[in-house]
C-alpha positions, 0 to 999 in steps of 0.5 A: 507475486507477493506485494507489500502495502502501506498507505499514508492517511490523514489520521484514522478515518482519513483519506488516503494522501499515499499508496505504495505496493512493493514487490520482490522485483521490477518498479514499486508502485508508489503514488501520492493522492493530489486530489484530497479535500480534507484539510490535514492534521498538524500531526500529519501536516509536521509528519507525513506531508514532508515526507511524503516526496521524500523519494522524488524519482517514484513520487507521481502525484494523481488524482484519486481516479488516476491512482485507480486506473494505474493501480489496476493496470499494475496488479494486472500485470500479475497472475496471482497476488497476495497482498501482505500489509500491517495494518487493516486501514493500508487495506481498507485503503486499498480496497476502496482504489477496488472499487470502481463507483459506489454500486458496488463494482470493482476492477478488473484484477487477478486473484486476491488474496491478503494477509495483515501482521501483526508485526511493527516493520522497520523501515529507514523513513517514517511516514512514508508509504514507499519506504514503510513498504520496503521497510515491511517486505525486509521484516517480514524476509528477514523474521526467522519466526512464523510470521514468514511460513503463515503468510507463505501458507496463505500464498500457499493456499490461494 
């Protein structure tokens, strides 16, 4: 299953604020972290925080640990997963959620592959991970260029 990933975070290198994964069918995975410890930057306060709950039916708040558990359950619904992102920082935050502790142990998942595409996704709402993940999915699917075929090559090789 190909899943499109986006995250919002407190500035470059800052704490994760929200994560979204969307695919071709089924319910998307969208969680808002409610136990962050960093004070949001002014830009994040003005632009990201108001957009986090733009989709009330999907805006589920949870602790980082609960999100980690829910993410594992979400991923295990599939036999194989290919993550597509357009920002390295999103992949970093995703991978941090896979880690169970500081000893290097990670959660049990189906086989995972990832690609980062250097494209600007068109989303209906800026600074909302769910809207951006959907925007990334639609942008990739509607781009008649090698971007889609490169992503397909990675999935076929996985």
